[in-house]
Backbone bond lengths (Angstrom), bond angles and torsions (degrees), N, CA, C in turn:
res aa  C-N    CA-C-N  psi(-1)  N-CA   C-N-CA  omega(-1)  CA-C   N-CA-C  phi
1 M - - - 1.460 - - 1.526 108.35 -
2 G 1.329 117.40 133.63 1.444 119.89 179.70 1.515 111.35 94.48
3 T 1.334 114.77 172.39 1.449 121.58 -175.90 1.510 109.77 -129.15
4 K 1.336 116.52 138.41 1.450 121.82 177.44 1.521 108.06 -110.31
5 H 1.330 116.65 127.83 1.451 121.54 -178.32 1.523 109.40 -123.57
6 A 1.340 116.45 147.57 1.458 120.85 173.14 1.519 107.60 -77.51
7 A 1.325 116.25 112.91 1.460 120.36 -175.30 1.512 108.69 -160.43
8 P 1.342 117.26 164.13 1.460 119.38 177.06 1.515 111.31 -68.27
9 G 1.333 115.85 171.37 1.465 120.34 179.15 1.508 110.99 79.37
10 K 1.334 116.57 -143.71 1.470 122.35 -176.88 1.529 110.56 -84.38
11 S 1.332 117.08 55.20 1.458 120.20 -174.07 1.521 112.98 -73.30
12 F 1.345 117.66 -10.84 1.458 119.70 176.91 1.532 111.20 -72.62
13 R 1.316 117.26 -14.53 1.464 120.83 179.81 1.527 110.42 -79.47
14 T 1.312 114.95 155.19 1.459 120.66 170.99 1.518 108.35 -97.01
15 G 1.301 116.26 117.37 1.452 120.35 -177.31 1.519 112.35 -96.02
16 I 1.324 115.12 -177.40 1.467 122.07 176.42 1.527 106.89 -130.46
17 S 1.316 116.34 121.89 1.460 119.97 177.36 1.522 109.47 -78.37
18 L 1.322 115.86 167.03 1.460 119.64 177.13 1.528 110.82 -63.13
19 I 1.337 116.52 -36.90 1.466 119.93 177.52 1.526 109.66 -60.40
20 E 1.343 116.41 -46.60 1.459 120.72 179.82 1.524 111.48 -65.48
21 L 1.346 115.99 -36.49 1.458 119.90 -179.73 1.521 111.33 -60.22
22 F 1.335 116.72 -45.25 1.462 119.71 -177.88 1.530 112.12 -75.68
23 R 1.322 116.79 -21.00 1.459 118.48 171.21 1.528 110.41 -73.59
24 M 1.335 116.08 -34.15 1.464 120.34 178.11 1.519 111.28 -69.43
25 F 1.341 115.61 -40.72 1.459 121.22 -174.42 1.529 110.31 -125.70
26 P 1.325 118.07 69.28 1.467 119.90 -179.23 1.523 113.42 -73.04
27 D 1.344 116.71 -15.52 1.463 119.71 -178.59 1.529 109.02 -158.32
28 D 1.322 114.87 177.90 1.466 120.27 -179.21 1.529 112.03 -63.36
29 A 1.318 116.73 -35.82 1.460 120.11 -175.16 1.523 111.72 -63.86
30 T 1.335 117.52 -43.54 1.463 119.99 -179.85 1.521 111.05 -68.63
31 A 1.334 116.98 -38.11 1.464 120.04 178.05 1.524 110.59 -67.18
32 E 1.329 116.80 -40.80 1.461 120.76 178.04 1.528 110.89 -62.21
33 A 1.329 116.79 -39.81 1.469 120.83 178.06 1.517 111.13 -64.11
34 F 1.348 117.16 -37.28 1.465 121.45 177.17 1.524 110.56 -64.12
35 F 1.343 116.60 -47.67 1.465 120.15 178.59 1.527 110.66 -59.72
36 A 1.336 116.97 -42.10 1.463 120.84 -178.55 1.523 111.53 -65.37
37 E 1.332 117.83 -41.89 1.462 121.38 -179.17 1.526 111.04 -65.53
38 E 1.341 117.00 -39.55 1.462 119.90 179.84 1.529 111.40 -72.54
39 R 1.316 116.10 -34.15 1.472 119.13 -179.09 1.523 111.43 -78.84
40 W 1.336 116.31 -40.68 1.472 120.73 -175.49 1.528 109.48 -127.72
41 P 1.317 119.75 73.48 1.470 120.52 -178.19 1.522 113.31 -61.41
42 G 1.336 117.61 -23.81 1.459 120.60 178.26 1.508 113.83 -98.94
43 G 1.326 117.37 11.39 1.457 121.61 -177.07 1.508 110.69 111.03
44 P 1.328 118.23 157.81 1.467 121.59 -174.85 1.520 113.20 -61.98
45 E 1.342 114.73 142.35 1.463 122.37 175.83 1.521 108.63 -127.66
46 C 1.293 116.52 144.78 1.459 121.56 -178.34 1.531 110.35 -68.24
47 P 1.323 118.79 125.69 1.465 120.78 178.71 1.526 113.19 -73.56
48 Y 1.342 116.44 -9.08 1.458 120.24 -179.19 1.530 112.27 -94.12
49 C 1.339 117.20 -41.63 1.467 119.36 -176.39 1.527 113.14 -126.93
50 D 1.346 117.45 2.90 1.473 123.60 177.44 1.531 113.74 67.87
51 S 1.305 118.17 10.42 1.461 120.54 178.41 1.527 110.55 -71.28
52 D 1.348 115.55 144.66 1.462 119.51 174.31 1.522 111.60 -100.31
53 N 1.320 115.74 8.78 1.468 120.83 176.30 1.529 107.84 -86.41
54 V 1.319 113.86 78.00 1.459 120.86 -169.38 1.529 110.47 -121.98
55 Q 1.303 114.95 135.96 1.466 121.43 173.39 1.521 108.50 -90.07
56 S 1.316 116.95 124.05 1.456 121.92 177.56 1.526 110.36 -98.96
57 G 1.318 115.42 156.05 1.459 119.85 177.70 1.505 114.01 69.74
58 A 1.332 117.36 29.12 1.460 120.62 178.87 1.531 110.22 -62.57
59 A 1.303 115.93 148.72 1.474 121.41 -178.06 1.516 109.88 -77.78
60 H 1.320 115.24 75.03 1.468 120.94 179.18 1.515 107.24 -143.18
61 K 1.316 117.92 138.07 1.451 122.28 -171.57 1.522 112.33 -61.77
62 T 1.338 117.86 -41.90 1.455 120.59 -175.06 1.519 114.15 -119.43
63 M 1.310 118.87 -11.02 1.461 122.31 -177.05 1.539 109.55 -122.37
64 P 1.346 117.55 84.79 1.461 119.75 -173.34 1.530 114.94 -79.71
65 Y 1.338 117.29 -2.62 1.463 120.07 179.77 1.535 109.45 -116.25
66 R 1.341 115.10 144.50 1.456 119.64 175.28 1.526 108.76 -135.76
67 C 1.326 115.69 127.32 1.462 120.93 180.00 1.527 109.04 -80.41
68 R 1.311 116.34 125.61 1.460 120.19 179.21 1.524 111.54 -78.79
69 T 1.335 117.16 -13.24 1.466 120.56 -179.14 1.523 111.12 -86.45
70 C 1.338 116.50 -56.84 1.475 119.21 -179.16 1.528 111.97 -99.15
71 R 1.342 116.14 -5.29 1.467 123.31 173.37 1.534 113.60 69.03
72 K 1.318 117.05 16.85 1.466 119.46 178.80 1.523 110.49 -92.43
73 R 1.316 115.18 148.09 1.462 121.40 176.56 1.535 109.42 -93.15
74 F 1.329 116.18 151.64 1.467 119.41 178.28 1.520 109.94 -158.55
75 S 1.320 115.12 169.79 1.467 122.08 176.25 1.523 108.09 -127.55
76 V 1.312 116.68 179.06 1.457 120.04 179.01 1.526 111.11 -66.76
77 K 1.341 117.14 -20.13 1.463 121.18 179.10 1.528 112.38 -80.48
78 T 1.311 117.75 -23.95 1.462 121.46 -175.64 1.527 110.62 -61.32
79 G 1.323 115.27 131.43 1.458 119.04 -179.95 1.516 113.94 78.24
80 T 1.353 117.02 19.30 1.466 122.12 176.73 1.526 108.53 -131.61
81 V 1.334 115.88 177.53 1.468 119.49 177.66 1.528 111.49 -65.77
82 M 1.330 117.83 -15.33 1.468 120.99 179.86 1.520 112.64 -86.93
83 E 1.327 118.38 -3.12 1.462 121.29 -174.44 1.528 111.67 -55.94
84 A 1.323 115.57 138.59 1.463 124.39 178.27 1.528 113.25 68.71
85 S 1.326 117.55 11.09 1.464 120.69 177.24 1.523 110.23 -85.07
86 N 1.331 115.84 135.58 1.460 121.28 176.37 1.528 111.74 -88.08
87 V 1.330 116.09 -4.34 1.464 120.53 179.36 1.525 109.11 -75.01
88 G 1.332 116.63 135.63 1.456 121.40 -177.48 1.520 113.13 -68.04
89 C 1.324 116.12 159.57 1.469 121.81 -176.89 1.527 112.37 -64.09
90 Q 1.336 117.97 -31.84 1.456 119.70 178.42 1.523 110.76 -60.55
91 K 1.320 117.45 -45.11 1.465 120.71 179.79 1.521 111.57 -67.58
92 W 1.328 117.00 -34.28 1.461 119.61 175.74 1.532 110.15 -64.77
93 A 1.328 117.36 -41.32 1.467 120.66 179.82 1.523 111.06 -65.28
94 I 1.320 117.02 -41.61 1.463 120.77 179.41 1.529 110.24 -66.28
95 A 1.337 117.33 -42.62 1.457 120.78 178.76 1.527 110.50 -61.70
96 A 1.335 117.44 -42.18 1.465 121.16 178.29 1.531 110.50 -61.87
97 F 1.330 116.31 -41.04 1.471 120.53 178.03 1.526 110.67 -62.66
98 L 1.324 117.57 -46.29 1.460 120.96 -177.00 1.527 111.71 -64.11
99 L 1.326 117.58 -43.62 1.454 119.51 179.60 1.531 111.88 -70.20
100 T 1.334 116.54 -29.88 1.451 120.58 -179.70 1.525 112.13 -73.50
101 T 1.313 117.53 -38.25 1.463 121.19 -171.14 1.521 114.32 -99.19
102 S 1.320 118.50 -7.97 1.468 121.32 -179.56 1.526 108.63 -95.13
103 L 1.328 116.52 104.83 1.466 121.01 -169.98 1.525 112.84 -60.93
104 K 1.320 116.98 -30.25 1.465 120.35 -179.63 1.520 112.30 -103.30
105 G 1.337 116.31 16.75 1.451 120.39 176.41 1.520 113.06 85.50
106 V 1.313 114.85 177.53 1.467 121.96 -179.77 1.524 107.70 -134.55
107 S 1.315 117.25 125.94 1.452 120.30 -179.90 1.521 110.54 -72.13
108 S 1.331 115.96 156.30 1.461 119.77 177.83 1.521 111.13 -65.47
109 M 1.339 117.58 -27.21 1.465 119.67 177.52 1.529 110.95 -68.19
110 K 1.332 117.25 -38.49 1.469 119.33 177.91 1.527 110.27 -69.86
111 L 1.326 117.46 -42.30 1.465 120.03 176.43 1.528 110.84 -60.14
112 H 1.312 115.81 -41.52 1.468 121.33 178.30 1.525 110.92 -57.01
113 R 1.341 117.03 -43.04 1.462 120.68 -179.92 1.527 111.74 -75.11
114 D 1.328 116.76 -42.89 1.464 120.14 -175.37 1.525 112.70 -70.18
115 L 1.334 117.03 -33.43 1.464 120.98 -175.92 1.521 113.33 -98.69
116 N 1.344 116.17 -8.35 1.462 120.82 -177.06 1.526 111.10 58.43
117 V 1.335 115.05 47.69 1.455 122.28 172.83 1.525 106.93 -124.62
118 S 1.312 117.23 169.32 1.471 119.64 178.30 1.522 109.92 -68.78
119 Q 1.328 115.84 157.84 1.470 119.64 177.94 1.518 110.67 -62.27
120 K 1.306 117.44 -36.61 1.460 121.68 178.07 1.529 110.62 -62.11
121 T 1.335 117.03 -44.22 1.459 121.17 178.30 1.522 110.82 -64.74
122 A 1.354 117.13 -42.52 1.460 121.15 -179.95 1.529 110.91 -62.41
123 W 1.331 116.83 -42.20 1.476 121.72 178.70 1.527 110.41 -61.61
124 F 1.327 116.49 -43.09 1.463 121.45 179.90 1.530 110.46 -66.93
125 M 1.326 117.33 -42.49 1.468 120.58 178.66 1.519 111.41 -60.21
126 A 1.333 116.46 -44.44 1.466 120.24 -178.14 1.526 111.05 -61.75
127 H 1.328 116.74 -42.72 1.471 119.21 179.34 1.529 111.00 -66.74
128 R 1.318 117.29 -35.16 1.463 119.42 177.92 1.529 111.23 -67.28
129 I 1.325 116.52 -38.92 1.463 119.76 177.57 1.526 110.56 -65.50
130 R 1.328 117.19 -36.51 1.472 119.58 177.95 1.530 111.76 -59.78
131 E 1.333 116.42 -31.52 1.465 120.05 177.45 1.530 111.61 -58.58
132 A 1.326 116.50 -30.26 1.463 120.71 -176.86 1.521 112.01 -66.94
133 W 1.331 117.58 -21.99 1.460 120.62 178.54 1.528 112.60 -84.44
134 L 1.326 116.44 -8.13 1.462 119.54 177.39 1.522 109.42 -75.11
135 G 1.314 117.03 137.74 1.459 119.69 177.99 1.507 111.20 166.39
136 E 1.296 115.42 162.94 1.454 121.01 179.85 1.531 110.21 -75.22
137 Q 1.317 115.80 140.37 1.450 119.93 170.92 1.519 108.18 -130.30
138 G 1.308 116.20 156.09 1.456 120.05 -175.50 1.520 112.86 -62.17
139 L 1.324 115.34 164.43 1.451 120.69 177.17 1.523 110.78 -68.35
140 F 1.314 116.80 141.76 1.459 121.86 178.43 1.529 109.24 -76.30
141 E 1.340 116.27 129.70 1.457 120.80 -178.51 1.518 112.46 -86.43
142 G 1.326 116.80 -20.91 1.453 120.32 175.42 1.522 113.58 92.22
143 P 1.333 113.73 175.10 1.462 127.33 0.83 1.529 111.78 -60.57
144 V 1.326 115.52 149.12 1.460 122.15 -175.23 1.525 109.76 -122.38
145 E 1.318 116.10 136.59 1.457 121.91 172.36 1.523 108.92 -103.22
146 A 1.318 117.31 134.10 1.461 121.97 177.44 1.524 108.86 -124.16
147 D 1.316 115.63 140.71 1.462 119.69 -177.54 1.513 109.13 -160.54
148 E 1.307 115.31 167.96 1.456 120.99 178.33 1.528 108.31 -131.37
149 T 1.328 115.59 155.15 1.454 120.84 177.00 1.518 108.33 -144.83
150 Y 1.327 116.17 176.32 1.465 121.73 -179.70 1.527 108.85 -130.67
151 I 1.323 115.51 132.00 1.465 121.24 -177.04 1.524 110.05 -114.68
152 G 1.321 115.86 131.01 1.463 120.63 178.75 1.513 110.19 158.08
153 G 1.317 116.28 171.16 1.449 120.67 -179.84 1.516 112.60 -78.15
154 L 1.332 116.10 161.31 1.458 121.05 177.16 1.522 110.09 -72.46
155 E 1.313 115.47 138.19 1.468 119.46 178.35 1.527 111.90 -59.34
156 K 1.341 116.83 -35.33 1.470 119.39 -177.31 1.528 111.88 -66.52
157 N 1.343 116.73 -20.41 1.461 120.03 -179.54 1.523 113.06 -89.58
158 K 1.334 117.20 -4.96 1.453 120.71 -177.89 1.521 111.35 -87.06
159 H 1.330 115.67 157.85 1.456 120.91 173.19 1.524 108.30 -61.76
160 S 1.295 116.30 147.54 1.465 120.66 -174.85 1.526 112.36 -56.11
161 R 1.348 117.31 -33.00 1.457 119.18 -178.82 1.526 112.41 -72.12
162 D 1.365 116.16 -18.32 1.463 120.16 -177.58 1.521 113.36 -100.40
163 K 1.343 116.87 -7.55 1.456 119.68 -176.50 1.526 111.28 -71.07
164 L 1.344 114.33 136.67 1.462 119.72 173.25 1.513 110.53 -93.02
165 R 1.334 115.91 -35.07 1.454 121.46 177.11 1.515 106.95 -169.09
166 A 1.314 117.21 141.84 1.455 120.01 179.03 1.522 110.10 -71.21
167 G 1.350 115.82 154.74 1.457 120.02 174.53 1.502 113.64 103.63
168 R 1.349 114.30 -168.53 1.446 121.30 -175.41 1.522 110.23 -98.01
169 G 1.353 115.07 -175.76 1.452 119.80 176.07 1.500 112.90 106.65
170 P 1.350 116.61 -172.59 1.458 120.80 -172.07 1.523 115.37 -82.97
171 V 1.325 118.40 -2.67 1.457 120.15 -176.97 1.527 110.13 -60.61
172 G 1.341 116.26 127.52 1.451 121.02 179.05 1.511 114.30 80.33
173 K 1.330 118.21 2.73 1.456 121.91 -179.10 1.526 110.23 -108.82
174 T 1.324 115.72 165.30 1.461 121.86 -177.45 1.519 109.69 -104.06
175 P 1.340 118.88 128.26 1.461 120.64 -178.85 1.528 112.25 -78.06
176 V 1.323 114.89 142.62 1.461 123.35 176.42 1.523 107.54 -131.76
177 V 1.311 117.19 135.45 1.455 121.86 177.87 1.521 109.11 -115.22
178 G 1.326 116.71 145.67 1.463 119.40 -177.70 1.513 112.52 -148.64
179 V 1.324 115.72 160.70 1.458 122.85 174.03 1.530 108.32 -133.24
180 K 1.342 115.06 149.68 1.463 120.70 175.61 1.519 109.14 -133.26
181 D 1.327 115.73 130.90 1.460 122.28 177.05 1.528 107.66 -87.55
182 R 1.326 116.72 116.49 1.461 118.92 -178.31 1.526 112.13 -65.14
183 E 1.319 118.00 -30.34 1.460 121.10 -176.68 1.522 111.53 -69.19
184 T 1.332 116.96 -46.02 1.464 120.97 -176.90 1.526 113.09 -97.82
185 G 1.330 116.87 -19.45 1.454 121.09 -176.07 1.514 113.95 80.63
186 K 1.331 117.62 -0.16 1.466 120.91 -177.02 1.526 110.76 -78.52
187 V 1.336 114.47 152.27 1.454 120.60 178.59 1.525 109.88 -125.65
188 A 1.319 114.84 157.60 1.466 122.64 169.41 1.518 105.98 -136.90
189 A 1.319 117.10 137.52 1.458 120.76 -176.77 1.520 109.77 -146.90
190 Q 1.322 115.07 155.04 1.461 119.62 -175.20 1.520 110.41 -158.95
191 V 1.319 116.52 142.46 1.462 122.07 172.60 1.521 109.06 -71.23
192 V 1.335 116.44 139.06 1.467 121.41 176.22 1.523 108.86 -127.71
193 D 1.326 115.87 159.87 1.464 120.28 -179.42 1.523 111.57 -71.90
194 V 1.328 115.23 -45.16 1.461 121.65 -179.96 1.518 108.27 -141.35
195 V 1.327 115.92 158.11 1.456 120.55 175.92 1.527 107.74 -98.37
196 S 1.317 115.61 103.82 1.457 121.50 -178.29 1.521 108.64 -154.58
197 G 1.316 115.84 172.17 1.455 119.61 177.67 1.516 112.15 -58.40
198 A 1.342 116.72 -31.61 1.463 120.88 -177.82 1.525 112.06 -66.76
199 T 1.342 117.53 -23.93 1.474 120.68 178.44 1.519 111.75 -105.18
200 L 1.335 117.76 -39.03 1.455 120.90 -175.40 1.529 112.60 -69.09
201 V 1.328 116.97 -46.85 1.468 120.37 -175.83 1.530 112.05 -62.52
202 P 1.338 119.92 -49.72 1.476 118.53 178.37 1.522 112.63 -62.46
203 F 1.335 117.17 -38.47 1.459 119.45 -179.35 1.528 110.64 -60.43
204 V 1.333 117.09 -47.10 1.464 120.58 -177.07 1.524 111.22 -70.17
205 T 1.325 117.54 -45.39 1.467 119.92 -176.68 1.529 112.11 -67.42
206 D 1.324 117.52 -32.56 1.468 120.55 179.81 1.521 112.52 -70.88
207 R 1.340 117.48 -12.86 1.467 120.56 -175.26 1.520 113.74 -119.73
208 T 1.331 117.58 5.26 1.460 120.70 -178.09 1.522 111.02 -130.71
209 E 1.346 115.17 149.61 1.457 120.44 173.54 1.524 109.52 -66.69
210 T 1.330 116.26 154.41 1.468 120.10 -175.66 1.525 112.88 -64.31
211 D 1.354 117.19 -26.13 1.467 119.38 -179.41 1.525 112.46 -98.85
212 A 1.329 117.63 11.73 1.464 120.78 179.31 1.524 110.57 -72.26
213 V 1.322 116.14 138.94 1.462 121.10 172.01 1.525 108.20 -84.17
214 V 1.331 116.46 130.42 1.461 121.13 -176.63 1.525 109.27 -117.11
215 Y 1.331 115.81 129.93 1.457 122.19 177.18 1.529 108.94 -109.80
216 T 1.333 116.31 133.00 1.462 121.48 -179.90 1.524 109.34 -140.52
217 D 1.350 115.02 175.82 1.455 118.75 167.30 1.529 108.14 -82.81
218 E 1.315 116.17 -168.09 1.475 119.42 -172.66 1.520 114.10 -86.03
219 H 1.323 119.59 9.70 1.467 120.91 -178.86 1.530 110.07 -53.64
220 R 1.310 115.86 129.82 1.464 120.44 -175.02 1.532 113.34 -64.51
221 G 1.329 116.54 -19.49 1.452 119.66 179.87 1.518 113.44 -63.16
222 Y 1.341 117.27 -21.18 1.464 120.52 -179.42 1.533 112.97 -87.51
223 R 1.310 118.08 -6.06 1.468 120.35 -171.71 1.520 113.12 -61.98
224 A 1.327 117.68 -29.56 1.463 120.70 -176.83 1.527 112.73 -90.24
225 L 1.333 117.68 10.06 1.465 119.78 -179.10 1.528 111.03 -59.61
226 P 1.323 118.40 125.97 1.472 120.88 177.38 1.531 110.86 -84.51
227 R 1.316 115.91 52.69 1.456 123.62 -179.24 1.528 108.47 -138.20
228 V 1.338 117.42 160.71 1.454 119.84 166.51 1.522 106.45 -62.33
229 H 1.317 117.59 123.06 1.464 121.30 -163.83 1.522 109.52 -135.82
230 E 1.324 116.25 124.65 1.455 122.00 175.66 1.523 108.99 -125.74
231 T 1.335 116.21 150.06 1.465 120.33 -174.69 1.525 111.74 -128.48
232 V 1.325 114.18 157.61 1.466 122.02 165.70 1.518 106.62 -117.19
233 I 1.320 115.73 145.75 1.460 119.91 -173.66 1.529 108.77 -103.69
234 H 1.309 116.38 92.33 1.457 121.39 -177.30 1.525 111.98 -64.28
235 S 1.310 116.52 -30.83 1.470 119.96 -174.48 1.520 112.82 -65.40
236 V 1.322 118.24 -19.97 1.472 121.05 177.66 1.531 110.49 -111.09
237 G 1.332 116.06 18.14 1.450 120.13 175.50 1.512 114.54 83.23
238 E 1.327 118.04 14.28 1.459 121.14 178.59 1.529 109.02 -94.30
239 Y 1.321 116.23 119.70 1.469 120.16 -178.62 1.524 112.95 -119.29
240 V 1.333 117.10 -18.59 1.463 121.20 175.78 1.520 108.01 -140.81
241 D 1.319 115.81 129.03 1.461 121.85 175.54 1.527 107.43 -135.46
242 G 1.322 115.30 89.22 1.458 118.86 -174.63 1.517 109.86 67.51
243 Q 1.334 116.51 -121.25 1.452 122.11 177.56 1.533 112.41 -85.82
244 A 1.321 115.91 -8.80 1.463 119.87 -176.15 1.527 110.83 -83.61
245 H 1.324 115.86 109.86 1.455 122.03 172.90 1.524 108.06 -165.96
246 T 1.315 115.63 166.20 1.471 120.65 179.19 1.530 110.33 -124.44
247 N 1.325 116.57 30.48 1.466 120.83 -175.63 1.522 112.62 -63.16
248 G 1.350 117.12 -33.99 1.455 120.38 -177.22 1.517 112.99 -66.94
249 I 1.331 117.30 -49.62 1.461 120.31 179.98 1.524 110.53 -69.82
250 E 1.345 116.92 -30.51 1.456 119.06 176.96 1.531 111.07 -68.02
251 S 1.332 117.57 -30.84 1.466 120.60 174.40 1.527 110.63 -63.99
252 F 1.342 115.82 -38.09 1.470 119.20 176.13 1.521 110.49 -65.19
253 W 1.331 117.63 -42.80 1.475 119.94 177.18 1.521 110.21 -58.77
254 S 1.340 116.52 -38.76 1.459 119.95 -179.59 1.521 111.30 -60.72
255 M 1.350 117.17 -42.85 1.467 120.39 178.86 1.528 110.75 -65.84
256 L 1.338 117.10 -42.05 1.458 120.90 178.43 1.530 110.87 -59.38
257 K 1.325 116.68 -41.78 1.463 120.17 -178.21 1.524 111.78 -73.96
258 R 1.339 117.13 -29.90 1.467 118.90 173.91 1.527 110.02 -64.76
259 G 1.327 114.89 -39.15 1.457 118.65 176.56 1.518 111.67 -64.96
260 Y 1.328 115.72 -39.62 1.468 120.38 179.18 1.528 110.62 -61.24
261 H 1.328 115.92 -53.11 1.466 119.88 -173.60 1.528 112.54 -79.43
262 G 1.349 117.51 -35.15 1.451 119.79 -171.90 1.515 115.55 -94.90
263 T 1.342 117.31 -23.38 1.462 119.84 -176.20 1.521 112.07 -116.18
264 Y 1.324 116.53 -56.16 1.458 119.79 -172.82 1.530 112.86 -90.39
265 H 1.342 116.49 -27.64 1.466 122.97 177.69 1.529 112.74 67.18
266 Q 1.303 116.28 -25.22 1.462 120.69 176.27 1.521 108.66 -157.32
267 M 1.322 115.63 135.64 1.459 121.80 172.52 1.522 106.04 -126.32
268 S 1.308 116.94 109.17 1.457 119.24 -176.31 1.525 109.69 -63.19
269 P 1.328 117.79 143.49 1.466 119.83 176.96 1.523 112.75 -53.28
270 K 1.332 116.78 -31.86 1.464 120.38 -179.05 1.522 111.78 -62.32
271 H 1.331 117.02 -37.34 1.468 121.26 -175.40 1.524 113.06 -109.74
272 L 1.337 117.76 3.44 1.458 120.25 -174.49 1.522 112.39 -56.44
273 D 1.332 117.16 -39.07 1.461 119.30 -178.05 1.531 111.23 -61.49
274 R 1.323 117.46 -30.56 1.470 120.55 178.15 1.530 110.92 -67.93
275 Y 1.343 116.07 -40.12 1.456 119.16 177.57 1.532 110.88 -68.17
276 V 1.316 116.83 -38.66 1.464 120.63 176.86 1.533 109.89 -61.05
277 T 1.338 116.54 -42.61 1.469 121.11 176.68 1.524 110.59 -59.78
278 E 1.332 116.97 -43.02 1.471 120.98 178.53 1.520 111.52 -58.52
279 F 1.335 116.94 -50.72 1.459 120.53 -176.18 1.527 111.30 -66.85
280 A 1.328 117.52 -37.91 1.467 120.26 177.66 1.524 110.71 -67.39
281 G 1.336 116.92 -44.71 1.452 120.43 -179.98 1.514 112.14 -62.95
282 R 1.313 116.81 -43.30 1.467 120.21 179.56 1.533 110.57 -66.35
283 H 1.329 116.79 -40.41 1.468 120.57 176.96 1.524 110.94 -60.35
284 N 1.325 117.26 -44.61 1.461 120.61 -176.87 1.523 112.97 -69.15
285 D 1.332 116.77 -29.41 1.461 121.26 -179.17 1.523 112.90 -88.51
286 R 1.311 117.63 -8.80 1.461 120.64 -170.47 1.532 114.17 -59.79
287 P 1.335 120.88 -34.20 1.468 118.61 178.81 1.530 114.11 -66.92
288 L 1.319 118.60 -14.37 1.463 122.06 -176.82 1.525 111.55 -79.39
289 D 1.342 116.41 155.28 1.459 119.95 169.19 1.526 108.76 -60.57
290 T 1.318 117.02 150.85 1.467 120.49 -175.31 1.520 112.22 -58.46
291 I 1.332 117.84 -39.59 1.457 119.21 -179.47 1.526 110.67 -63.73
292 D 1.332 117.43 -35.40 1.460 120.34 178.40 1.527 111.20 -72.58
293 Q 1.331 116.97 -31.48 1.461 119.85 173.22 1.521 110.15 -62.32
294 L 1.320 116.23 -44.81 1.468 120.53 179.85 1.525 111.06 -64.98
295 R 1.333 116.40 -42.11 1.460 119.50 178.81 1.526 110.86 -61.06
296 G 1.324 117.07 -44.27 1.462 120.18 178.78 1.513 112.13 -62.75
297 L 1.344 116.67 -38.09 1.456 120.67 179.90 1.527 110.68 -66.53
298 V 1.335 116.70 -42.79 1.467 120.51 178.68 1.531 109.93 -61.25
299 Q 1.314 116.88 -44.46 1.462 120.06 179.20 1.526 111.69 -65.35
300 G 1.341 116.25 -32.43 1.458 120.24 177.30 1.516 113.76 -71.54
301 M 1.343 117.37 -16.87 1.462 121.27 178.58 1.527 112.39 -73.80
302 V 1.329 116.54 -22.88 1.466 121.32 -172.72 1.529 111.01 -74.56
303 G 1.330 114.76 137.98 1.459 120.16 176.60 1.508 114.30 81.52
304 K 1.333 117.16 11.79 1.459 121.12 -179.81 1.519 109.54 -125.89
305 R 1.305 116.21 150.62 1.469 120.92 -178.91 1.514 108.17 -143.49
306 L 1.304 117.15 133.36 1.458 122.24 176.69 1.517 107.71 -135.61
307 R 1.311 116.51 116.24 1.466 121.58 178.72 1.527 110.11 -94.31
308 Y 1.312 115.52 155.17 1.465 120.11 179.32 1.523 110.28 -60.00
309 S 1.322 116.40 -36.33 1.457 120.39 179.29 1.524 112.12 -64.83
310 D 1.347 116.71 -27.84 1.456 120.25 177.22 1.517 111.03 -66.27
311 L 1.312 116.64 -30.25 1.470 121.33 -178.32 1.518 112.61 -85.61
312 T 1.322 117.04 -28.69 1.463 119.83 -171.81 1.511 114.51 -106.82
313 S 1.331 117.79 -11.17 1.467 119.37 -178.05 1.521 111.55 -76.55
């Protein structure tokens, strides 16, 4: 399944073209079957009581499964981020593909046009799919790069009544801290309230093995790290000192900011952590074949629920 082409970038992966995508999912039924196979490879199980004594193909418009144990009806969407959605499985599969394969993300306006749904529905779908990338990952063994960045618009571009201070820098922006494991290439990132030892040290230690070597810039917040710790001093123009550099995590920040400026144009502080999760999850899955990326995303949808009120309250 999929096509492999000789090309720059991750050309060793087997991708899926749009032509192949629509052959895979020509309608809701085929997409629903894909979701069901990935969720229940051994056959359907009740999301309420975990029983496998399930009747399939029940005569119900939206709930084709019925549990013979607890007698509740359910669908492949029940107990996932898609629960209670009126959007068909084909559109969910296409949306998952677009968010998975678009390195700089997909705006809700583009999803709205591509899926023929309202912009409000597209925005909600995208946030629900981002939930699928949330999950525990193992501790990074290192070497590990740790760094922080700031996300937000330039003060000079804001209306005068909204400006906090003219010029560049972190004023008015939201801090994000991240780590990258050089061995695996995986990243973890998270929005923080402030950039200080109280936030940086727990973030790094909670995601790295105790014997991992950690490379950072000279920010004083890293000084208390209980790890083998080396720094580069950016303030004097030092960016590489032997093995000490943060070029890898800074490359991830660059992609996140390209998505901010080129695709989303704005990421509200309220939802910024969701976008950070999206970019980290997509980065970590990128070495996989596209079909395996989709399978992982579908499996990540299970056991999670996001209501519209959770996003807007």
